[in-house]
N, C-alpha and C positions, 0 to 999 in steps of 0.2 A: 193635671192634678196635681194637688198640693198632697203628698203622701207623709204621715209619720209612721216608720219604722220603730216598734220595742221591743227590744232585748230583757228580759227580766232574769236576774240573777245571771248574767252570762256578757259582761262586757267584751269579750273576744268576737264572738257572734258572727263569725266568718259566711256561714251562709247568708244571714242577713246582709252581712255588707256585699256579699255579691250581688244580689236581688237590689242593694240601694244603686248599685253602680250600673245596673242594667237597666232601672227604671229611667235615671237620669239620662243614660244614653238614646232612651227615648222621647224626651225631652219634657219628662215630670219634675217637680219640685218635692224632693227627699229630704226628709229630718231622720236622723238616726238617735234616737234617745234610749240609751243604757239604764236602766232601773235597777242598781244594786250592781256590785262587781261579784264575780263568781271567786267564792272562797271555800277553800279548805283548812277546817280547823281541827284540832286534837280532841277530844276531851277523855279524860280520865275517867275510871271505871266509880270515883269517890263521888264526881258530881252530878248527882241525881238530879238537879234541878237543870242543869245544862242539858244532860241527857233526854231528860223529859221533853225541854222544847225542841231538842234536834228531833227526835223520836215522832213528835205531835202529828206529821203531814199526813194527808190521806194515803198516799202510797208512801210504804217503807224507803228510807235514804240509801244511796249506794255508801258502803261505808269500807273501808281498809284497815285490817289488822296490824297495830305496829305495838311493840314494847312497853311505853307510855299508856298506851288507850286505844282509842278508836277515831281514825278520822272520819268526820263526815263530809260527803264531797257529789253536789256540791252542799256546802251551809247556808242553809236559808236564814242570814242572820236579819233579825228584825229590823223594818223600814219603820221610822217614826212618823208620826203625823204631817210634821213638815215636808218631810219628803212626798209624800205623797199629794202635799197639796203644790209643792214645786213642780211635779211632771204634769197636774193638771191644769196648772197655770200656763206651765210651756205649751200644753197642748191647744189650752186655748188662745194663746199667742198665735200659735201657727198659724189656727182655722182651719184644720186638714179637712180632704173631703172623704179621706179613707184612711182607716187606723189599722195595723198589723201587727200583731202579737205572735213570735214563734215561743213555742214550747215543748218541752219534754215531759214526760208524766211527774217528773220530779218538780216541777215546778207551776204544776197545773193549780195548787193552791194559790197564790199569788197572782196567778193570770186572771184565776176566775175571781178575785177581789178586784183588779185591776178592772177587766170588763165591768163588772158591776158598777163602778165609779164613774167610767166613761159615759156608761147612759146614763146615770143621774145628773152628772153635771154636765155633758155636754151631748144631750137629748139631739138625735136625728142623724149622727156620723155614726157612719157602719162600723164594725168592727170584725176583722178578718184573724182567725187564727192558722197558722201554718207550724208545719215542723212534725215530728215523728208521731206526737199524742193525736194532734187530731186526724193524722194519717191512719192509724191504726185502730182508734177510738172515735169514729165520724159523728155517729148518734149520738153518743154522750155529749161530745164537743158542740155540737148545733144545738144544746140544751141551754150554751151560755154565749155563746158567740153567734153574729147574728149571719156570719159565713167561715166556711173553710177551704183551705186550698190542701188538695190530696196526694202527695207527691211532691216533685219539684217546683218550686216556685216562678223561678223567672218569668217564663210565657205566662202562667194563669193570670200572673200580677198586672204584665204589659198588657195584654189582651181587656181584663177589666178596669182598666185606669185609662183605657182605650174608649171603653163604653160601658160605664157603670150597671146600665140598664139591660144588658146582655143575659140572658138566662139559658145559655146554652154552650158557655166554656166550659170544655173537658178538663175535669179535674175540679172543678168549682162548686162547691154545694152550698143552698141559701135557706134560711129560715125565713119565710114571710108570712105575718098572722099567724104564725103556729103549724103552718106548712111549709113540709122541705121539698126544695127543688133537687135532685140528683140528677148529677152528668156520670157520663164513662170516664174511667182513667186517661189521662191523658200518655199518650205515647212517650217513652224517653227522650229525650234531646241525645243524639248519637253525635252530633258535632259540639264537644265542649269547646273548642277554640273560639268557639263563636259569641263567647260570654265576656265580658271586660272583666279585670282584674276586680277583687274586693276591694270598696271603697274605706278612707280611713282621714277622716279629720275635716271631712265637709259637713255644714250642717249639723254637727254631732254634740250632744252633751250626754255626760254621767252625773247621774242622783243619785250621790253618798255624801256622810255626812252631814246631811242637813245642808246641803249645795248642790245648786245646778252647775257642774264644772264645765268648762266648754274645752273641749277636747283638740287643739290642734293636730293636723298632720305630724308636726314631728313630735308630738307626746310617745314616750318609751313604754307608756304604761299599760299598752295595748299587749305588748308579748312577753312580760315580765320575762325579759333577757332574752327572749328569744322568739323567732318567727315562723308561723306555724301554715304550712301551705299545702296546701291537695292537689294532687296530679289527675284523680281518678274518681269516678263516683259510682260504688256499688263495691259487691265483697262475691266473690265467685265461689264462696262456701255457703252452707245454711245451718249452722251450730242452734242447736235446740233452745238456747239460753238466750239468743239474739234476735233482735225484730229482722234482719235481712232474710231472715225463712218467713218470716211474714209478707215484707215488702216485695218479695222477688216472685210470691205467688200473683201479685197483682198486674207482673206484667210477664205472664207467660209467653213463650214465641219470640220476645224481644232480646238483644243484645244487653242482657244487665249491667255487665261492667263495663264502664268506658274509660280512656284516657283520654286527656290533653295530649298534643304532641310535643314532643322534646324540647322543639323551638319555643313553643307558646309558654311552656315551663318556664325556661329558662329567662325567657323575657319578663316572667313575673320577680323573680328572683333577681334579676339587674337591677330593674328599676325598685326593688324594695331595699336593696344593700344599699343604693344611692341614696335613698330616702331616708333610710333610719339609721345610717350606720351598725349593721347588725354584726353581732359574733358568730351568730350560726344561724342554721335553718332547721326544723324540723320537719320532713314530710309526713303530713298525719294522716294518710292513705290507709285501710282498714289493713290491705298488705302493699308496701313500695317495692318491695324484691320481688319483683313478678315480670314475665315475659322477658325473656333474654335478648330479643331484639331492642327492645325499648330503652333493656339497661344500658346494653352496649352503647347504641347511642346516646343516651345520656351520658354516662362513664367517660366519653370521649370528648363531648363538647364542655360538659360543667367545668373544670380545670380551668378551660381557656376563658370561657365568658363570667365566672362568678365565683369560684376557688374558697367558698366560704367554707368551714367543717359544716357537716350536719348528719342525721340520723333516721332511720324509719324503722317500719317493722317487715320483719321475715317471716314466713311458712314454712313448715317441713318440706312440704309435699311439691312447692312451686320453686321454694328459693334453694339456689345450688352455690355451689364452693365457688364456681368460677365467676357466679353474679357478685358475690361477696368481692372475692377479689378485686374485679374490676371496679367495684365501689369502692374499696378501700383505697385504692391509686387514686381516684377521683378525688377522695375527700373525707369520706366517710368515717366518723369517730364511734358511733353507737349503734346499736341495733335492738329493737324492742319485739321480743317472742312473748305469745302468749303458751306459756306450760298447760296452765289453765289445772291440769292433776297429772299424776304421774301412773294412774293406773289406766291401762290399756282399756280395760271395760268401761270404765268411766267416760273416758276419752270417746269410745266408737259407740257405745251403746246408749248413754246417757245424753252427753254433750253433741254426739252426729260428728265428732270431726274422723277425720279417714287417716289417721296415724295413731301411733304408739310411743313407750318412751324410748324406743331406740331411735325412732327417727327425730325427735326432739334432741337428744344427747348428737348426733352427727351433725345436726345443723349448730348447735352450740360449741361443737369441737371445731367444724370448721369459721365459725366466727371469731374464736377464741385464736385460732391459728393464722387470722390475719390481722389480728392486734387489736379487734372492735371489742368496745364496750358492750356488756351484754346488761339488756333491761329486760327482767322477766315478771310476766304478770302470772299470777295464779287465781284460781276460783276455790273458794273454800264453801265451808257450812251448806254442804250440797242435801237435800234429805236422803237422796239414794245411795249417800256413801256411807260404806262401813268403817270399822278401823281398818280393816285389812287393806282397802282402797288407801286412807290415810298413810298406812304404812309405807305403800308404793310411792306415793308421791315424797315421802322424805327420802327414800330411796334413790328415788331420780336426781333429785336435789344434794345430796354426798356425793353425784356422779358428776354433776355438772362443774364447768372451769368454775374456778375461784380467784378473787371473791367477785361475789355478783350481788346486783341492784335487783329487791325482789318486790312488789308492789303484792300486797293480798287482799284479794277482794271479796267480800261476803257477796255469795249469789243472791240475787233479788231476781225473785220469779213474779214477774207481773201478768196480770190478765191477758188472755191469748196467745200466751208464747207456747210453743210444744212440749216444751219440758215439765210444765204442769199437767200435761196428759197423758203422760209416758205410762203404759203399762207395765212396771216393773217394779220390784220389792222395794220398800221405803223403810230406812233403820232409824231416821229422825235422831240422829244423835244428839244428846243433850247439849246446851252451848259451852257447859264447862268442858266436855270431852275436847269440842272442836278448839276451845280457846287451849287447850293443852296442847295439841295439835298444830295450831298455827304459832304458836310460841317456839315448838321444836324447827319450825319451815324458817323461822327469823335466825334462829341458832344455825342453822343450816348454812346461812349466806359465808359466815365467815369460815378461813383456812385453819381456823388453831382449834377446833377439835375435829378430832379424827374418826372417822366415818362409825369405827363400831361402838366408838362412846357414846355416839349421839344416838345410836340404834338401841344401845343398852339402855339409854334415857328413857327412849319411848316405850320399854316394857316395864317400867319401874311402876308398880301399884301407889306408891307411897305419891308419886308426882303425877300420877291422872287424876288423883284424888284432892289434889292440893295445885291445880293449874295456878294458883299464884304464886308457886317457889319457881316454876318453870318461867313464869314471867320475869320474875326477880334475874334469872340467869342471863335469859335473852337482854333484859335489859342493861345485865354488868356485861356482857359482851361488846355489844354496841359501844360502851362508854370505853372498856378496854381499846377496841380498835382505833375508837375517834379521841382516844387519850391525848392530853398535852404529855410532854416530857416527862412530870413529876410520875403521873400515871403510867406511863410507858415504863418506868423503872420500878414499879412496883408490881407491875403484870411481868417483867424479865423474874424479878423475883420470886414471885409465883409460879411461874414456869422452872425455873430455877428447882424450888421446892418438889414440886408435883413430877417433875421430868416430862410431863404430859397433863391436858387439860383434861383433869378428871369431875365427876360431879362434886365430889368434896371440895376440890379447889374453886370451882366455881360459886360454890354456895359461900364456904370462905371469902371471895371477893364481894359475891352481891351482898354478902351481910354488910360487911367492912363499908362498904361504898353506898350502898342504897337504903336496903329495908333491916333493918337492924333488930327486927322483931323475928327474922327468919329463924327456925330452928336448926340446931346442929346435927347433923347426920353423918 
């Protein structure tokens, strides 16, 4: 068959690239079309029009809190009529027998628009949806698509392409003349080594900037500077805000977390390093530092066969000091860790995570001891959080090794997630209160503010009522730390005058460099 696979606002699309490789291995002609890049952009609070556009989707976008404003991730930047036309023209030229789209809930709107255009302009060509959204919301998805793939897609797509008339393919639902044909879920593939590596540069186009851009295999735009690779599928945990707790229920009795062999992973690393002249690798598993036997073998073989710097995610209850030490010796330079919260109540009772703040601190100290850079993720704006919970998060941040990289994501509760149905008290703090705490978290990244000073700021009623002042302080701190020599000299003078970073000193610095309208307190 001739198949066109389309990724919308996701030009990395690692999963779709794996499916493309597998179908080519089965002898099919496959095209990979990326409609618009994945972009994250920062929008200031003053830009109301940009804010309106960014929040106009059917589902709320994932956003990150920053000193300058809010980052929308992904940002569904507008597609021009010319770009839509170029995509349809390319599809018409390919003359595919089947068109596949992969989508998340965030990209539902453009995928709906694209599917409607295909039905209108290329009548008779079936459209199949795959990815997390149709897996979790199959009935809704089949109101738009002709077919959906539930769960992992390689074997479903291979069987469909081998015989498009089959109605009994496990994991494939169809809509024919308004009737839906449902099949059981397909068992999870346990041997991940059987699948080929992701495809890059073969029959590939990117539709952006009013162009259909051919991307050869040597194009480094795929990686944004670092290659992302996955060694396993599935997650051993069931956090209430994550879709893993939904999908793992589909596969009860099966081994949900599966991992490729070390040699198979290293073979991909070697091939990519050769083909792309990579500066480093990112292992994008839900938890990379897991399974001590696998890690020991990887740490022993990786320096000899690959030798590039790399990073990956760790988790307090499964990642040990020994494993981090082995990986550091193998070339690991950074560790990602989901703090999510410093409140043991929120962590255990609301998020369904089986550890507390002390466990997080021990893992962070172990990573710091081995000289690993720490990249933390935090979930905020949770309806179940009280200000006491926010304070516990701030306390944890003051205890973590400094400096630290912190990504603050506002919680999005999608339909079907368990966190939406918890029988727990809701505090529903107002947005300005969350903004006050989020900006304090950003200040806590830096080593310049003593913990007692930061905790004192958290009790200041004036600052709680005026979170824009805390934002100014946070932005001032960020600019101080990243300043050029002239600003560093100014910071030195400030510190010499104040002898420590105080609220008054920070306000003076923020007012002088950033917001001249700030009151003098």
